[in-house]
PDB file of N, CA, C and O in Angstrom:
ATOM      1  N   VAL A   1      49.215 -85.649   8.439  1.00  0.00           N
ATOM      2  CA  VAL A   1      48.522 -84.983   7.325  1.00  0.00           C
ATOM      3  C   VAL A   1      48.561 -83.428   7.583  1.00  0.00           C
ATOM      4  O   VAL A   1      48.861 -82.633   6.692  1.00  0.00           O
ATOM      5  N   ALA A   2      48.241 -83.058   8.851  1.00  0.00           N
ATOM      6  CA  ALA A   2      48.132 -81.603   9.139  1.00  0.00           C
ATOM      7  C   ALA A   2      49.543 -81.054   8.968  1.00  0.00           C
ATOM      8  O   ALA A   2      49.604 -79.940   8.448  1.00  0.00           O
ATOM      9  N   ALA A   3      50.595 -81.591   9.287  1.00  0.00           N
ATOM     10  CA  ALA A   3      51.994 -81.028   9.105  1.00  0.00           C
ATOM     11  C   ALA A   3      52.246 -80.921   7.584  1.00  0.00           C
ATOM     12  O   ALA A   3      52.793 -79.917   7.127  1.00  0.00           O
ATOM     13  N   ALA A   4      51.883 -81.865   6.856  1.00  0.00           N
ATOM     14  CA  ALA A   4      52.071 -81.862   5.327  1.00  0.00           C
ATOM     15  C   ALA A   4      51.376 -80.675   4.809  1.00  0.00           C
ATOM     16  O   ALA A   4      51.913 -79.947   3.975  1.00  0.00           O
ATOM     17  N   SER A   5      50.209 -80.459   5.269  1.00  0.00           N
ATOM     18  CA  SER A   5      49.356 -79.330   4.799  1.00  0.00           C
ATOM     19  C   SER A   5      50.022 -77.865   5.135  1.00  0.00           C
ATOM     20  O   SER A   5      49.990 -76.929   4.336  1.00  0.00           O
ATOM     21  N   ILE A   6      50.564 -77.812   6.290  1.00  0.00           N
ATOM     22  CA  ILE A   6      51.263 -76.622   6.566  1.00  0.00           C
ATOM     23  C   ILE A   6      52.475 -76.421   5.827  1.00  0.00           C
ATOM     24  O   ILE A   6      52.777 -75.284   5.466  1.00  0.00           O
ATOM     25  N   VAL A   7      53.224 -77.445   5.557  1.00  0.00           N
ATOM     26  CA  VAL A   7      54.462 -77.374   4.669  1.00  0.00           C
ATOM     27  C   VAL A   7      54.088 -77.004   3.341  1.00  0.00           C
ATOM     28  O   VAL A   7      54.759 -76.163   2.742  1.00  0.00           O
ATOM     29  N   ALA A   8      52.985 -77.598   2.758  1.00  0.00           N
ATOM     30  CA  ALA A   8      52.646 -77.249   1.402  1.00  0.00           C
ATOM     31  C   ALA A   8      52.146 -75.819   1.286  1.00  0.00           C
ATOM     32  O   ALA A   8      52.391 -75.145   0.285  1.00  0.00           O
ATOM     33  N   LYS A   9      51.455 -75.368   2.298  1.00  0.00           N
ATOM     34  CA  LYS A   9      51.022 -73.850   2.209  1.00  0.00           C
ATOM     35  C   LYS A   9      52.178 -72.991   2.269  1.00  0.00           C
ATOM     36  O   LYS A   9      52.239 -72.004   1.536  1.00  0.00           O
ATOM     37  N   HIS A  10      53.141 -73.291   3.114  1.00  0.00           N
ATOM     38  CA  HIS A  10      54.319 -72.543   3.260  1.00  0.00           C
ATOM     39  C   HIS A  10      55.145 -72.460   2.041  1.00  0.00           C
ATOM     40  O   HIS A  10      55.661 -71.393   1.712  1.00  0.00           O
ATOM     41  N   ASN A  11      55.297 -73.589   1.328  1.00  0.00           N
ATOM     42  CA  ASN A  11      56.041 -73.695   0.078  1.00  0.00           C
ATOM     43  C   ASN A  11      55.277 -72.903  -0.954  1.00  0.00           C
ATOM     44  O   ASN A  11      55.904 -72.143  -1.691  1.00  0.00           O
ATOM     45  N   ARG A  12      54.046 -73.017  -1.054  1.00  0.00           N
ATOM     46  CA  ARG A  12      53.208 -72.248  -2.023  1.00  0.00           C
ATOM     47  C   ARG A  12      53.379 -70.743  -1.803  1.00  0.00           C
ATOM     48  O   ARG A  12      53.680 -70.010  -2.745  1.00  0.00           O
ATOM     49  N   ASP A  13      53.184 -70.267  -0.528  1.00  0.00           N
ATOM     50  CA  ASP A  13      53.348 -68.833  -0.173  1.00  0.00           C
ATOM     51  C   ASP A  13      54.860 -68.392  -0.651  1.00  0.00           C
ATOM     52  O   ASP A  13      55.070 -67.335  -1.245  1.00  0.00           O
ATOM     53  N   GLU A  14      55.724 -69.193  -0.366  1.00  0.00           N
ATOM     54  CA  GLU A  14      57.212 -68.798  -0.752  1.00  0.00           C
ATOM     55  C   GLU A  14      57.286 -68.626  -2.289  1.00  0.00           C
ATOM     56  O   GLU A  14      57.846 -67.655  -2.799  1.00  0.00           O
ATOM     57  N   HIS A  15      56.719 -69.573  -2.976  1.00  0.00           N
ATOM     58  CA  HIS A  15      56.665 -69.505  -4.460  1.00  0.00           C
ATOM     59  C   HIS A  15      56.025 -68.302  -4.923  1.00  0.00           C
ATOM     60  O   HIS A  15      56.552 -67.595  -5.782  1.00  0.00           O
ATOM     61  N   VAL A  16      54.768 -67.999  -4.324  1.00  0.00           N
ATOM     62  CA  VAL A  16      54.047 -66.846  -4.810  1.00  0.00           C
ATOM     63  C   VAL A  16      54.921 -65.554  -4.474  1.00  0.00           C
ATOM     64  O   VAL A  16      54.818 -64.599  -5.244  1.00  0.00           O
ATOM     65  N   LYS A  17      55.736 -65.466  -3.426  1.00  0.00           N
ATOM     66  CA  LYS A  17      56.483 -64.347  -3.084  1.00  0.00           C
ATOM     67  C   LYS A  17      57.550 -64.157  -4.246  1.00  0.00           C
ATOM     68  O   LYS A  17      57.799 -63.057  -4.739  1.00  0.00           O
ATOM     69  N   LYS A  18      58.189 -65.417  -4.652  1.00  0.00           N
ATOM     70  CA  LYS A  18      59.193 -65.238  -5.706  1.00  0.00           C
ATOM     71  C   LYS A  18      58.608 -64.820  -6.961  1.00  0.00           C
ATOM     72  O   LYS A  18      59.236 -64.035  -7.672  1.00  0.00           O
ATOM     73  N   MET A  19      57.487 -65.252  -7.308  1.00  0.00           N
ATOM     74  CA  MET A  19      56.824 -64.936  -8.605  1.00  0.00           C
ATOM     75  C   MET A  19      56.225 -63.516  -8.525  1.00  0.00           C
ATOM     76  O   MET A  19      55.995 -62.931  -9.583  1.00  0.00           O
ATOM     77  N   SER A  20      55.960 -62.926  -7.355  1.00  0.00           N
ATOM     78  CA  SER A  20      55.587 -61.589  -7.447  1.00  0.00           C
ATOM     79  C   SER A  20      56.710 -60.631  -7.686  1.00  0.00           C
ATOM     80  O   SER A  20      56.464 -59.463  -7.987  1.00  0.00           O
ATOM     81  N   ASN A  21      57.927 -61.075  -7.564  1.00  0.00           N
ATOM     82  CA  ASN A  21      59.065 -60.286  -8.024  1.00  0.00           C
ATOM     83  C   ASN A  21      59.177 -60.248  -9.495  1.00  0.00           C
ATOM     84  O   ASN A  21      59.524 -59.225 -10.085  1.00  0.00           O
ATOM     85  N   ILE A  22      58.871 -61.411 -10.121  1.00  0.00           N
ATOM     86  CA  ILE A  22      58.951 -61.582 -11.535  1.00  0.00           C
ATOM     87  C   ILE A  22      57.742 -60.930 -12.195  1.00  0.00           C
ATOM     88  O   ILE A  22      57.907 -60.356 -13.271  1.00  0.00           O
ATOM     89  N   TYR A  23      56.624 -60.973 -11.669  1.00  0.00           N
ATOM     90  CA  TYR A  23      55.323 -60.310 -12.144  1.00  0.00           C
ATOM     91  C   TYR A  23      54.803 -59.391 -11.207  1.00  0.00           C
ATOM     92  O   TYR A  23      53.765 -59.704 -10.624  1.00  0.00           O
ATOM     93  N   PRO A  24      55.371 -58.261 -10.952  1.00  0.00           N
ATOM     94  CA  PRO A  24      54.882 -57.339  -9.949  1.00  0.00           C
ATOM     95  C   PRO A  24      53.494 -56.739 -10.371  1.00  0.00           C
ATOM     96  O   PRO A  24      52.675 -56.416  -9.510  1.00  0.00           O
ATOM     97  N   GLU A  25      53.262 -56.606 -11.623  1.00  0.00           N
ATOM     98  CA  GLU A  25      52.002 -55.923 -12.041  1.00  0.00           C
ATOM     99  C   GLU A  25      50.755 -56.797 -11.739  1.00  0.00           C
ATOM    100  O   GLU A  25      49.633 -56.292 -11.780  1.00  0.00           O
ATOM    101  N   TYR A  26      50.936 -58.045 -11.449  1.00  0.00           N
ATOM    102  CA  TYR A  26      49.898 -58.884 -10.989  1.00  0.00           C
ATOM    103  C   TYR A  26      49.424 -58.907  -9.622  1.00  0.00           C
ATOM    104  O   TYR A  26      48.414 -59.511  -9.258  1.00  0.00           O
ATOM    105  N   LYS A  27      50.250 -58.174  -8.821  1.00  0.00           N
ATOM    106  CA  LYS A  27      50.011 -57.918  -7.415  1.00  0.00           C
ATOM    107  C   LYS A  27      49.815 -59.227  -6.610  1.00  0.00           C
ATOM    108  O   LYS A  27      48.918 -59.314  -5.772  1.00  0.00           O
ATOM    109  N   LEU A  28      50.681 -60.257  -6.881  1.00  0.00           N
ATOM    110  CA  LEU A  28      50.497 -61.545  -6.276  1.00  0.00           C
ATOM    111  C   LEU A  28      50.774 -61.435  -4.669  1.00  0.00           C
ATOM    112  O   LEU A  28      50.134 -62.110  -3.863  1.00  0.00           O
ATOM    113  N   ILE A  29      51.625 -60.666  -4.352  1.00  0.00           N
ATOM    114  CA  ILE A  29      51.858 -60.462  -2.831  1.00  0.00           C
ATOM    115  C   ILE A  29      50.651 -59.945  -2.183  1.00  0.00           C
ATOM    116  O   ILE A  29      50.448 -60.236  -1.004  1.00  0.00           O
ATOM    117  N   ASP A  30      49.866 -59.241  -2.802  1.00  0.00           N
ATOM    118  CA  ASP A  30      48.555 -58.753  -2.262  1.00  0.00           C
ATOM    119  C   ASP A  30      47.427 -59.707  -2.268  1.00  0.00           C
ATOM    120  O   ASP A  30      46.580 -59.682  -1.375  1.00  0.00           O
ATOM    121  N   ASN A  31      47.387 -60.617  -3.331  1.00  0.00           N
ATOM    122  CA  ASN A  31      46.326 -61.477  -3.466  1.00  0.00           C
ATOM    123  C   ASN A  31      46.613 -62.956  -3.239  1.00  0.00           C
ATOM    124  O   ASN A  31      45.764 -63.838  -3.371  1.00  0.00           O
ATOM    125  N   ASN A  32      47.904 -63.155  -2.878  1.00  0.00           N
ATOM    126  CA  ASN A  32      48.513 -64.544  -2.619  1.00  0.00           C
ATOM    127  C   ASN A  32      48.177 -65.540  -3.801  1.00  0.00           C
ATOM    128  O   ASN A  32      48.063 -66.751  -3.613  1.00  0.00           O
ATOM    129  N   GLY A  33      48.029 -64.945  -5.014  1.00  0.00           N
ATOM    130  CA  GLY A  33      47.834 -65.799  -6.123  1.00  0.00           C
ATOM    131  C   GLY A  33      46.314 -66.284  -6.324  1.00  0.00           C
ATOM    132  O   GLY A  33      45.996 -67.079  -7.207  1.00  0.00           O
ATOM    133  N   TYR A  34      45.498 -65.774  -5.498  1.00  0.00           N
ATOM    134  CA  TYR A  34      44.010 -66.031  -5.714  1.00  0.00           C
ATOM    135  C   TYR A  34      43.387 -65.042  -6.658  1.00  0.00           C
ATOM    136  O   TYR A  34      43.894 -63.940  -6.866  1.00  0.00           O
ATOM    137  N   GLY A  35      42.268 -65.461  -7.231  1.00  0.00           N
ATOM    138  CA  GLY A  35      41.535 -64.767  -8.186  1.00  0.00           C
ATOM    139  C   GLY A  35      40.605 -63.672  -7.634  1.00  0.00           C
ATOM    140  O   GLY A  35      39.382 -63.786  -7.720  1.00  0.00           O
ATOM    141  N   THR A  36      41.243 -62.532  -7.024  1.00  0.00           N
ATOM    142  CA  THR A  36      40.639 -61.491  -6.481  1.00  0.00           C
ATOM    143  C   THR A  36      40.183 -60.609  -7.636  1.00  0.00           C
ATOM    144  O   THR A  36      40.689 -60.747  -8.750  1.00  0.00           O
ATOM    145  N   LYS A  37      39.232 -59.701  -7.392  1.00  0.00           N
ATOM    146  CA  LYS A  37      38.705 -58.766  -8.483  1.00  0.00           C
ATOM    147  C   LYS A  37      39.902 -58.097  -9.045  1.00  0.00           C
ATOM    148  O   LYS A  37      40.035 -58.045 -10.268  1.00  0.00           O
ATOM    149  N   LYS A  38      40.800 -57.572  -8.233  1.00  0.00           N
ATOM    150  CA  LYS A  38      41.938 -56.821  -8.829  1.00  0.00           C
ATOM    151  C   LYS A  38      42.846 -57.678  -9.682  1.00  0.00           C
ATOM    152  O   LYS A  38      43.404 -57.263 -10.697  1.00  0.00           O
ATOM    153  N   HIS A  39      42.954 -58.895  -9.201  1.00  0.00           N
ATOM    154  CA  HIS A  39      43.849 -59.780  -9.980  1.00  0.00           C
ATOM    155  C   HIS A  39      43.282 -60.191 -11.369  1.00  0.00           C
ATOM    156  O   HIS A  39      43.989 -60.357 -12.363  1.00  0.00           O
ATOM    157  N   ILE A  40      41.902 -60.342 -11.334  1.00  0.00           N
ATOM    158  CA  ILE A  40      41.230 -60.607 -12.529  1.00  0.00           C
ATOM    159  C   ILE A  40      41.240 -59.452 -13.533  1.00  0.00           C
ATOM    160  O   ILE A  40      41.300 -59.664 -14.744  1.00  0.00           O
ATOM    161  N   GLU A  41      41.176 -58.178 -12.984  1.00  0.00           N
ATOM    162  CA  GLU A  41      41.328 -57.079 -13.807  1.00  0.00           C
ATOM    163  C   GLU A  41      42.647 -56.914 -14.494  1.00  0.00           C
ATOM    164  O   GLU A  41      42.701 -56.496 -15.651  1.00  0.00           O
ATOM    165  N   VAL A  42      43.764 -57.250 -13.771  1.00  0.00           N
ATOM    166  CA  VAL A  42      45.105 -57.345 -14.303  1.00  0.00           C
ATOM    167  C   VAL A  42      45.158 -58.364 -15.422  1.00  0.00           C
ATOM    168  O   VAL A  42      45.675 -58.104 -16.509  1.00  0.00           O
ATOM    169  N   ILE A  43      44.592 -59.566 -15.116  1.00  0.00           N
ATOM    170  CA  ILE A  43      44.607 -60.645 -16.231  1.00  0.00           C
ATOM    171  C   ILE A  43      43.916 -60.101 -17.453  1.00  0.00           C
ATOM    172  O   ILE A  43      44.397 -60.315 -18.565  1.00  0.00           O
ATOM    173  N   LYS A  44      42.813 -59.411 -17.296  1.00  0.00           N
ATOM    174  CA  LYS A  44      42.122 -58.878 -18.480  1.00  0.00           C
ATOM    175  C   LYS A  44      43.023 -57.919 -19.194  1.00  0.00           C
ATOM    176  O   LYS A  44      43.057 -57.957 -20.424  1.00  0.00           O
ATOM    177  N   GLU A  45      43.726 -57.098 -18.558  1.00  0.00           N
ATOM    178  CA  GLU A  45      44.611 -56.106 -19.194  1.00  0.00           C
ATOM    179  C   GLU A  45      45.900 -56.706 -19.715  1.00  0.00           C
ATOM    180  O   GLU A  45      46.364 -56.374 -20.806  1.00  0.00           O
ATOM    181  N   LYS A  46      46.493 -57.631 -18.886  1.00  0.00           N
ATOM    182  CA  LYS A  46      47.949 -57.988 -19.299  1.00  0.00           C
ATOM    183  C   LYS A  46      47.917 -59.356 -19.939  1.00  0.00           C
ATOM    184  O   LYS A  46      48.858 -59.683 -20.661  1.00  0.00           O
ATOM    185  N   GLY A  47      46.810 -60.258 -19.709  1.00  0.00           N
ATOM    186  CA  GLY A  47      46.758 -61.593 -20.190  1.00  0.00           C
ATOM    187  C   GLY A  47      47.381 -62.507 -19.073  1.00  0.00           C
ATOM    188  O   GLY A  47      47.931 -62.089 -18.055  1.00  0.00           O
ATOM    189  N   LEU A  48      47.201 -63.852 -19.437  1.00  0.00           N
ATOM    190  CA  LEU A  48      47.755 -64.830 -18.504  1.00  0.00           C
ATOM    191  C   LEU A  48      49.130 -65.017 -18.678  1.00  0.00           C
ATOM    192  O   LEU A  48      49.630 -64.781 -19.778  1.00  0.00           O
ATOM    193  N   THR A  49      49.933 -65.480 -17.567  1.00  0.00           N
ATOM    194  CA  THR A  49      51.330 -65.848 -17.675  1.00  0.00           C
ATOM    195  C   THR A  49      51.398 -67.380 -17.632  1.00  0.00           C
ATOM    196  O   THR A  49      50.379 -68.041 -17.433  1.00  0.00           O
ATOM    197  N   GLU A  50      52.536 -67.912 -17.809  1.00  0.00           N
ATOM    198  CA  GLU A  50      52.793 -69.279 -17.820  1.00  0.00           C
ATOM    199  C   GLU A  50      52.370 -69.947 -16.415  1.00  0.00           C
ATOM    200  O   GLU A  50      52.180 -71.156 -16.278  1.00  0.00           O
ATOM    201  N   LEU A  51      52.256 -69.036 -15.443  1.00  0.00           N
ATOM    202  CA  LEU A  51      51.819 -69.496 -13.992  1.00  0.00           C
ATOM    203  C   LEU A  51      50.344 -69.860 -13.907  1.00  0.00           C
ATOM    204  O   LEU A  51      49.941 -70.743 -13.151  1.00  0.00           O
ATOM    205  N   HIS A  52      49.565 -69.165 -14.691  1.00  0.00           N
ATOM    206  CA  HIS A  52      48.162 -69.299 -14.569  1.00  0.00           C
ATOM    207  C   HIS A  52      47.721 -70.624 -15.223  1.00  0.00           C
ATOM    208  O   HIS A  52      48.149 -71.011 -16.310  1.00  0.00           O
ATOM    209  N   ARG A  53      46.812 -71.294 -14.447  1.00  0.00           N
ATOM    210  CA  ARG A  53      46.221 -72.552 -14.914  1.00  0.00           C
ATOM    211  C   ARG A  53      45.299 -72.266 -16.156  1.00  0.00           C
ATOM    212  O   ARG A  53      44.375 -71.460 -16.046  1.00  0.00           O
ATOM    213  N   LYS A  54      45.540 -72.903 -17.301  1.00  0.00           N
ATOM    214  CA  LYS A  54      44.796 -72.602 -18.468  1.00  0.00           C
ATOM    215  C   LYS A  54      43.442 -73.283 -18.357  1.00  0.00           C
ATOM    216  O   LYS A  54      42.512 -72.901 -19.067  1.00  0.00           O
ATOM    217  N   SER A  55      43.306 -74.241 -17.524  1.00  0.00           N
ATOM    218  CA  SER A  55      42.117 -75.027 -17.310  1.00  0.00           C
ATOM    219  C   SER A  55      41.055 -74.256 -16.420  1.00  0.00           C
ATOM    220  O   SER A  55      39.867 -74.577 -16.410  1.00  0.00           O
ATOM    221  N   PHE A  56      41.530 -73.313 -15.744  1.00  0.00           N
ATOM    222  CA  PHE A  56      40.726 -72.560 -14.743  1.00  0.00           C
ATOM    223  C   PHE A  56      39.921 -71.528 -15.456  1.00  0.00           C
ATOM    224  O   PHE A  56      40.542 -70.618 -16.006  1.00  0.00           O
ATOM    225  N   LYS A  57      38.650 -71.550 -15.516  1.00  0.00           N
ATOM    226  CA  LYS A  57      37.677 -70.658 -16.260  1.00  0.00           C
ATOM    227  C   LYS A  57      37.347 -69.502 -15.288  1.00  0.00           C
ATOM    228  O   LYS A  57      36.902 -69.660 -14.152  1.00  0.00           O
ATOM    229  N   ILE A  58      37.615 -68.349 -15.866  1.00  0.00           N
ATOM    230  CA  ILE A  58      37.184 -67.128 -15.191  1.00  0.00           C
ATOM    231  C   ILE A  58      36.099 -66.460 -16.074  1.00  0.00           C
ATOM    232  O   ILE A  58      36.336 -66.049 -17.210  1.00  0.00           O
ATOM    233  N   LYS A  59      34.905 -66.385 -15.474  1.00  0.00           N
ATOM    234  CA  LYS A  59      33.721 -66.006 -16.222  1.00  0.00           C
ATOM    235  C   LYS A  59      33.934 -64.620 -16.912  1.00  0.00           C
ATOM    236  O   LYS A  59      33.456 -64.378 -18.020  1.00  0.00           O
ATOM    237  N   GLU A  60      34.675 -63.729 -16.201  1.00  0.00           N
ATOM    238  CA  GLU A  60      34.910 -62.318 -16.726  1.00  0.00           C
ATOM    239  C   GLU A  60      35.756 -62.278 -17.917  1.00  0.00           C
ATOM    240  O   GLU A  60      35.753 -61.295 -18.658  1.00  0.00           O
ATOM    241  N   LEU A  61      36.513 -63.355 -18.138  1.00  0.00           N
ATOM    242  CA  LEU A  61      37.403 -63.373 -19.323  1.00  0.00           C
ATOM    243  C   LEU A  61      36.788 -64.036 -20.697  1.00  0.00           C
ATOM    244  O   LEU A  61      37.356 -64.023 -21.790  1.00  0.00           O
ATOM    245  N   ASN A  62      35.564 -64.593 -20.422  1.00  0.00           N
ATOM    246  CA  ASN A  62      34.852 -65.242 -21.632  1.00  0.00           C
ATOM    247  C   ASN A  62      33.983 -64.419 -22.290  1.00  0.00           C
ATOM    248  O   ASN A  62      33.362 -64.833 -23.269  1.00  0.00           O
TER     249      ASN A  62
END
């Protein structure tokens, strides 16, 4: 289980790196895809991408 967790995190991190090249304005490489204050500010300005989970509620966007 521990090895699977490490592999999953590695795969996710690699995916975030690739997506940061497609969406540089979202600063994914800096926030690793997590909802940091800066990331939420960019979402407010630019909107959601197809990568963002539509079911995840961000208080600041409501």
